N, C-alpha and C positions, 0 to 999 in steps of 0.2 A: 282679176281679185289678187288681194294678196292677204295671208294666216301668217299667224307666229303659234312655235306652241314654248311654253314656259312654267315652270313652276318656282316653289317660295317654301323656304323653309318655316316651318311652323313647327308647336309645341311638343306633339309626337308623332314621329316619325310614322308608324302604324299603323298608324289612324288617319293622320293627311296626307292628302298629296293633291296636288293643285294642277290643274293643266288645263292650257288657255288656249282656245282658237278663235281668229277672232278673225270680221273681213273690213274692210274701209271701205265703203259707198266714197257716190263720188260728192263733189260740195253741194253743198244745200243752197238757196234760192237766194237773189240779191235781198240784200240787208244781213242777209246772215255768210255770205264767200268767204268769210276770214274764218269759216268757221267746217270741222273736219266730222261726218257721219262716221263714228265708231262702233260696232257691230261685233260684242265681244260675250265671248259665249265661254265659261270660265265653268269649272271640275272641281270639285272641293267642300268637301265639311266644312269649310270658314271662312264664313261671311266677312269675316275682317281683312281677309288677302285683296276684297275690291279695291281699296285704297291704292294698295301695293300695288294692284292690277294697273290701274289707271294711270297714277304717277309715271311708270317705268316703259309702260307703250307709248304715253303719251310724248317724252322725249327719243324714243325712237323712232319717233316719225316730225320728230321738228313740229313737233304741232302744239299749238298752246295748251292754254291749262283750260279753257272754254271748249274743248273739245266736245261737242257732243258724244254722248257716248247709251250705248243699249245694252245693258248687263243683263243677260241670261242664263240660271242656272242649268246645268244639265250633269244626269246621275252620272253616281262615281261610278268606273268604268265601261261607261258610253260611246268615248272616243276610240274609233280602231283604224288602223293602217291596213285598206284590203288592198287586191293585187292588184285592181286596174290603176292603181298613183292617184290616190284619194283617199283623204283622211272624212270619215264619217262623225257626225258629231250628232247625237240624237238629243233634242230638246221637244221632249211634249210630243206632237204627233209632227212636227215640223223635223225638217232633215237638213243640214249645213253640208257640203261635200266640200272641201278645197282638196289641192295640186298637195302630192305628199313632198314636192322639192321645197314649196313652199311652208310647207307647215314645219322643215326641218331647216327652215333658214333662218333665223334667231334663237341662236343658244346661249343661254348664260354658264358658265363654270366660274366657282368659287376663287375670288380675288384676294391676296394677304392685306390689301393695302385701302382694298375698295371693294369690298365682301364680293360685289357681283359686277363684272363689267361685260358690257352689250360688244360681242366682236365682230370685226367685219369681213370682210375678204373682197377685195376690188380686181381678182385674177379674172383676167374674161378667158385665159387659154386653157383648156378645158385639162388640158394631163397633170397641169398646175391644181384647180379644184381639190383634188382629192386630197392632196397633200395636205390645203386649207384647211380642209376638214380635219383631215385627222389631227393637225398643230393646232386647233381651234382655245386650246388653252394658253396659248398666249395672248399677245395683245390684237392681232390681228381677228376681223370674225364676219358673220358673213352677211353678206345687204347683197341685194339681185343677184345674185349669182343662179341663172337660171338656163339649164344649157338639156337641152332632150334626149343630145345625144350619149347622157353620162350610163352606166349602166345600168339595168332598173335596181338589180339586186343590190347596187350600191347607196341609189338612190330607196329607195326601203329598210336600207340597215339603219342611215340615218333618219328616216321620219322615226323610228320604233325608237331608237337609240333617247331621241327628244320627249318622246311620250313616255316612256319609260324612267327617263332619269328619275333618281333619287333626291329626295328634297337632301340637301346640305342641311347640317347642322351650325353653319356659322353665323348666321344674319339673320335679322329681325327688325324689321323697319322701328321707326319712331313710332313710343307708342304713348299714351296719355290715356290721364281718366280725370276726370271731372278736371277738363286744363289744368292739371298738373304735372308739372313737367319732371321727368325720370329721368336717372343716371345712362348716360348716351354708351357707357360700356359694360355695363351690367345687364341689359337686358341679352348680349352678346354673350357672358358671360354663363348668366344665368339658365338661361333656352339652352344653349349646349352641352351645359351639365344634365338639364332637366330631361333631353332628350336620349343620352346617355345612361343617367339615372332608371328614367324610365322603363331599361331591358332589366336593372337590375329592382326596382319597385322605390328605392328614398331617393332624396335628399335631402339635410340638412344647413339649409343655410346659416353662416358665421355672418353678425353685419354691426354698423357700429349702431349708436344709439340715433333714432330720430331721420333715419337714412328712408322712412318709406316704403322697409321693403312690404308690408302689405298692399300697399297701394300698386307693386312691381307685380305680384302674384296677382293682384287682381286682375291687371291690365292687361299679363300675360294670357293669362286664362280667359280674358274676354275678346280677347287677339283670335283665339284658340276655337271659340264658341266653347268651352270645353263649360262642366257645372263642376261650380264651387261650395266646399262646407269649408265653413272657419268654426276653430275653435280656441278657444283666449282660457286665461283659467277664472275668470269672474262667470264665462257662462257652462264652467265645467263643476266647479267644487258648488257643493249644494249641504245641506244641513243635516241632513240624516245618510245614517249608511246604505250603502247600498244606490242613492241616488247618480254619484257623481258616473259611476262605470256605466249602469243607464244612458246617461248621456254620452257618451262615449257609443256604444253598441247602438245605438240610436244611428249617430252623425257614421258610423262607417256601412250600415246597415242600409241609410240615405246615398248615399254614398252608387255602393254598389247594386240596389238600382237602376241610379242615373246611368250605369256604366254597362248595366247588360240592355238597354235601348240604343248601343250602339252611338254610345257617345263618352268623352271620357270625364274621368270627374277628379280632381282632388282634392283632398284634405288635410285643410293650410292652419297649422295647428301653431298661433301668435305664443310668444312666449314658453316657449317649453323645457325653461329651464325651473320653472316656477312651480308647472305638472309634475316633472317627472325632477326633481334634487335629485344628488349624492345623498345615498342613504342613511349618510353618516347623518341628514339635517334635515328628516323627513321622517313625520310620520307616518300613526296607524293608516289619516286615509289615503296619506303621498304612497304608503306603500300598496295600498288596495289601486288606487289608479295606473300607477306606474306596471303592478301587475296586469290589470283590465287592459292595457296598450299592449306592451308586449303580447298578448296573445290573439290581440286583433292585428298586426303589423304581422305575426305568426301567421296567422289564417291566409292573410291576404296574397302570400307567395304563392304565383302558379304556376302547374308543375313544366308547362311547358314554351306555352307559348306566355307572351308581355301582358304585366299586368292591368288590367283595366282601371287600377285604382291606384295614384297617385301620392303621395304619403310627402309633405313641403312639412319643413315649420322653422322656424326664427328662433334667434338667441343672439341677444351680445352678452351674454358668461359663458361662453362654451367649457370653460373647468369646473361649471358650477352644475352643471346634467351629468344624469346617471351611465355610469362607462356603459351598461348593459344596450344600452338605444344607439350604440358607432357601432358598435359588434356588426360583421358583414351579414346579409338576408334583416336587417332593419331600417337603417339611416347605412347605405355604403356609399355615399356622396355626400364632401363638404364643400359646401360654395362661400366661397369668399367676400363677400359684396365692399366695397372698399367706399372714400368718401366720393365724391365729385372729382374730376377732376379741375383743370384751368376752363379747356374748353367746354365742358357740362356743366360748369358754375357759368358761364356767359351764357349763356343758351337758358337755364335758369332764372338769370337775371331780365335778358332779355320779355321773355314769359312774361312776369310778375309787374314789368314796369313797363308795357304796349298799352295798355291802358291810359296812364300818367304821359302829361307832359314833361321832355328833359330839354334841361337847359343844352346850349348845341356845341357847351365845351366841356360835357359831361363825357367823360370817357371808363364805362362800362367795364369794356378790357381791362384796363390799370385797376378799377375795385374788383373787379376777378382774380387776379392775380393778386391782390394783397387777401383775399379773403380765404388763407390756408387753413383747411379743418375741418370748411361748413359745409351742413349738407342743405336738403332742398328745403327741407325743416325750418333753418338758422337762416337761409337768404331770402325767407319769405317774411321773417319777422326781421329780418333787417330794410327789405322794402320797406315794409311797416310800417316801421321807426322813425325812415328816411320820410316820409309823406307826411307822416306827422311833425316830423322837424318842421318841412315845410309849410305845413299849414300853419304852425304856432307864426311863422316867421312873415307870413302876409296871407290872409282870409280871401284877397283877389283872387289872385291865379294862383293855381298847384302848379310850380316847375320843380320839382327836384335836381338839387346842383351836389357839386362834391361836398360841397362846405353840410349836407343834409346828410348826404351819407356817411360822413368823417364825424358826426352827433350820433349817428346810430348807432356806427362801428363800436364806439364807447358806452355803447349799452347793450347791443348783441354781440354776443361772441359767440365762437365756434361752442358745439356742448358738447365735444368729447374731450374740451381739455378743459370741464369743468370741475374747481374741487383743485389743481394743481397749476402752478404758475406756467402763465406761457402768453408767451406778446412777443411783438416786434419791436426791438428797443427803438428809439428817438434818436442815437447816436451816429454817426458819422465819421467820416474816418479826416473831415476834417478838424473835427473835435479831438482828435490824436497830433498832439508835435512832434513834430519827428518821426523818428523809426520808417524814411521813407523804402531802406530796400525790407524791411519785413511786415510791413502793409502790401508792397505789391507780393513777396510772397503769398501772406492771406490773401488777397484776392486771387490769386491764379487756383489755390487751394480749397478754396472755397465760394468763391462765386464762378471760377467755368465751369467746374460741374452741374450746376442750377441754369446758369445762363444758356449756356454753349451747351447743352448734351449730346443735343445730334453730333458736334464732333468727337465726342469723346467714344460716341457708340459708332461714330463711323471710322474711327482709327482705334478700335476695341483697348481703350484705354476702362479698368475701372478706379473709379474716382476714390478719393485716399477715407477711409473712416475712422482716423482719428486724429488730431492734433494737441501735442503736448508744448503748453507753453511755460517755459518755466523760468525765473530771472528773478532780482533783489525781489521786499514787497511796498508796491507804491509806484512799479513801473507802467501803469496803463497796463495791465494781461486782459484785466474782465472788461476793461472797455473796448481793448483791442478786440474782444471775444464781439462784446456788443458790435461793435462799429461793421464786423464781419456780417453778422445776421442781418443785421437793416440794411446795406448793401444790398447782401443775394434777398430781398424778402424775404426771408425764412422765421416760421415761427421759433420761439425764443423760449428752450424751457430749462432752466437755474434750477439747482439741487445744492442742497449745504448739508453739509456733514449733522448738525444737527437735527434734522429732517429724517435721514437716512437711520441713524442710531438713537433705537426706540428702545424702551424697557421690555418691550413681547418681544417673544421670540417670531422668526419669521415676520413682521412691521414693513423692516426695511426693505429686506431683498425683495414684500410685494408691493411699495411702491417701487422698488428700481424697476422690476418685470412694467410696470404700469406704466410707468413714465417711458418707457422703448416702446410699449405697442400703441403710446398716445401719439406718441413723436411719429410713429410709421403712417400714424390714420390722418397726420398735421404734416405729413409732407411736404416739400421742402424740409425741413427742420433741422435746429441746430441743439444739440441737449451739453449743457456748460453745469461743468464738477467745478466750484472754487474749490481750493484747498486739497486737490485730490490726493495729496500726500496720508490724509487721514483715512479715506475711503481705499486707496490703493497700496497702503504701507505693506514694505518687505515680509514677508510671510516664516514665522521661526524666528522675527530679531527680540532678543531679552529686552527689555525695559520700553519697548516701545506701546504707543496704545493697542494700537491694531494688531498684539501679538494672542490678543483672545479670539475665542469660537467665531463672535459678532463680525471680529473685522474681516476674517479669513471668509465666512460666507460668503457677506456684501462683494467682497473679493473674485468669488467663483461665480455668484451673478454677472456682476458686472464684466466676468472675461466671455462667459455664453452668452450674452446681448450682444458683445462686440463683435466675437464670434458670429452672431445669426444677420451681421449686416451686411455678410454679404450679400443675401439675398434682398434686401429692401433698397432703397433707391433710396435716394432723397435727406437720406439722415448723417451729418457730421459727429461725432462727440469732440467738442472743444473741453480742454481742462487746462485748468492753470496750477500751477503750487512754485513755493519758495522753495522747498527742497527736495530736489529732481531726483538725490543721492537715495533717498526711502522710500522712492514709490520700486515696486515688484519688478523684479527682470522678467516675468511675462508681460505685464505690459507694453515694456518698452521695443516688441520685439517688431516688424515691419508685418504690418494688416491686422492690427492693433492702436499701437500707434504711430503710423508712417511716419509724420513727422515732425519730427522736434526741435524747438524756435526758443532760441535764446533772447531773451528782452531785456537787454541789458540799461543800465542806469541813463538817463542822456544826457549824451556829447553837450559843447558848446551851442553850437545852431538848433538842437534839439529844446535843449532849455528855454532860449528865444523867443523859436517857437507858441513853445506850451505858456511860457508868459502872453504870450499876444494873444493867443486862443483863449486866458483866462483874464485877461485885460482889455476884451473887447468892446464889453458893455460897460466899461468904469471910465468918468472921465478923471484922464492924467492932465499933472502938473507938464507946466515945459519941461520945469525942471529933471523930468525923469527920464533916465538911458536906460531902456529896458537890455542894450545889448551889456553895456556895464553889470547891470543886476547879473547878466547874466553870465559872467567873468567870476564875479563873487559866492556863486551857490554851487561851485563845485562838490561833487557826491550830493546835490539835492536830488530828491527820487520825483516824479510828475504829481503825486500827492502831496510832496513837502512843497511845491511851488504852485500848486493849486491854495494848500493852506498860508501860501505868503502872502500871496495877492488878496487873498480874504482877509487878514491880518491886515494888512496896511490901508484894508479901507475903516476896520473897524478902530486901529487907530486913529485915522482922520473924523471919525463919526465921537470917536470920545477927546478931541482936542473942542472939535467945535461940530456941536448938533449940526448946523445948517451949512456944513461945511460945499465949497462948493465944487472938491476935488480931492485929489490922493496925490500927494507929492513925493516926491525921492526924499526928504526925512524922515516920513511914514512908513514909504521900504526898509531904512535904515533902522528905526525904531522897529519894527514889524522882524528883521532880518535878526535881531541878535535877541528876540526871544525865541528866535527858533535854532534846532541844529542838527542839521542831518542824521539820519538814525544808521544810514550805510557806513561801512567801514572800510580801508584800503583790502582790509584784509578778508573780507564778504566777499570782495567783488573776483579776489584771487581766486576762493573755493569755487563759483562757478567759471571760473578759466579754469581749471585745474579740472574738473568733473567734464565739461568740454573736451576737454582734452582726451581724459582716462575713457571716453567714451567713442572718439575716431580713433583713438590707437585699437580700442575694443573690436573695433569693424577691421580693418588690415590690416590686424595678425592673428594667427590663427592661439587661441591659450590653448600650452603646452602644460598638460596635468601632470604638475610633479608628488610627491610622495612625500607628505610632511611626516618630518619626525617627532615621536613623541615623547618627550626628555623623561618624562617617568616612568614609561618603557623601558630606555635604556637604563635608570637609573634601581631599578627594577632589577634586570637582568642583572646589571654589575655586581649588585650585592648578590642573588641568585650565587653567581659563579663564585664568590669571593667565602659564601656560608661552605656550598660544597667542597670548595678546598680544603675548609679548614676542618670540616668533617670528616673526609680522606685522609688527614692529618691523623687528627683522635683517633683514627679506626688503628689508624698503623703502628700506634706511641703504644696501642691500648696491646695491640698482639708483637710487640714486643717485651714489653712488662710480662706476658703471662709466660712468654718463650724463657727469658730471663731465668724467671720465677721456679720452672721446673725446673732448668740446667740446676740451679742451687740446692735446692731441695735432691735430687737426685744424688749431688755431688755428696750432700751430708749425707745423707745414705748410705753411700759404699765409702766411706771412713767411719 
């Protein structure tokens, strides 16, 4: 006979403990010889543990999923290890006695990568078996290590360790509710925090909109067989005074009554920011509701033992709730539930498309990769729209294709980014002519940290947080940023100065903070600031448009948010300017704009590539020589070359609306009407800026004391006045003395 003991992480560690004892009988009769009879005795207050137990024990014995199981519940605390090396499992009138060596043969320990791993020890030497058991946290584990020669105390010790192993709080199985998938990483984080918060009574999850957090709470509570009481604004608010407070009191009383019957209770308050907003924004009813909730939560505080009622609340506006809720003793724990990652999105898509026929060429992995920022509800809507598109395309057979998902993505976007510009631009590196070295640097700075994040982690390298592109206007700075975002498959947030500068105080800073918050949720993402010199102009610059307090507040907010990117992953700030010397020095240091790249005007080869890019869809005449045109367009920027191609086509149409192509004469005519806006002096200005930046980084500036000429002039004047005063005083004294001498001489005569 063979047996084991194992345990499972559940919601409330002080209430739930799973101990499993099982026996495996011989194979069944003919016709079912490929199946194994598994007699499973489990000790737990959590019926949801059954799926976990069966799945993992079947894997241990290499049995298929059709293993016949006989599940029997054992009263809690009835599995004991006796001195005669047997484990007694009392189930009603039945008694199952198992060998203690077998009971400790299989143990589970938390693993950082796989949560739980079953350890095997293949040591036959009895002298090594003890060390194998002691070192069972490694990837070795115990299997078929039966040896009666071992000391009895050692066997009993390990058997007791197995049966009394405390539940770990790092793992929760994949749980579903009504066939709706849940975030794979959310249950881990959520339950770990709930287990921790249970000792302190309450947890306040912060989540993004439409992340199905209420489903997550219901599923975890159902998994742990706890009683759930749900409160929401529409169920609490009443028309008459005192009725809302009565609803709260009844909900807490109901939860306490269930907790008194040895069954844990969870009170879930949805959208608590509506029930308990900040005091400055709530009326008389809101004050009464908040006071009642504070009183009930304070009365739920236990004296010594952990509370039997846990309060869980959710909000997507953490800054809108009353600060009194977050003090110690009420909501002690804050759990942030993020959006699904790529692996989670793939599992959700597979679940929603499992009942629909898929085209063999459809790559759900690629779709999951491109759905940055999508939560479960968004992915459900995406699959629904794709199904509608497939039914419109063909009513006979419903087969989803990549084109259907492409149409659906144009309709359904991530809900967390609604109300703000976010997209993945349809610009590729091929759309940017020339600038090969610059494109290579951008690929390494933008694409590598996203596509090869494991390599960066292995090397201990932190990705860049900011890149500044500077150069003359029209030299493809914005196009380069969009191409980098497209190549990295990152969400692209674009902010203009007109959006940030508002007539209302604080709106620009709030928009800036909101953009960074949404970029974190939709990561990997790129935040692009065009004309960054307007937002990040030097502070205290007289005559600058940013010398006002509005610009200084925006700059302070931008500096704070960029410093906060150190903890965030997958977020990059890209900025472009044609006035780099006007940007505040605090942004130019490493850690904010780590990389400053100069985007020069195109040279001859770059101009040729730009002309080829913008004429690839045009019908050119045989006499058109793009290289010669590139030679004749010195100092033309990329935007001006694009305008030249467009104007040449327009000239051809003016000549003949039914023209068959664009010829050299059309280019020459268009070139005469277009003059380059860039001058040699401006190019030298950018060169001097780069030279000054490089010299600043190589030399340590020595502070020299400036001489104020006005002070020198004042000092000179004061010195002259002082000398003149002394001369006048001396002359006056001399005159008085002489007068006295004359008077005395006259008196004597």
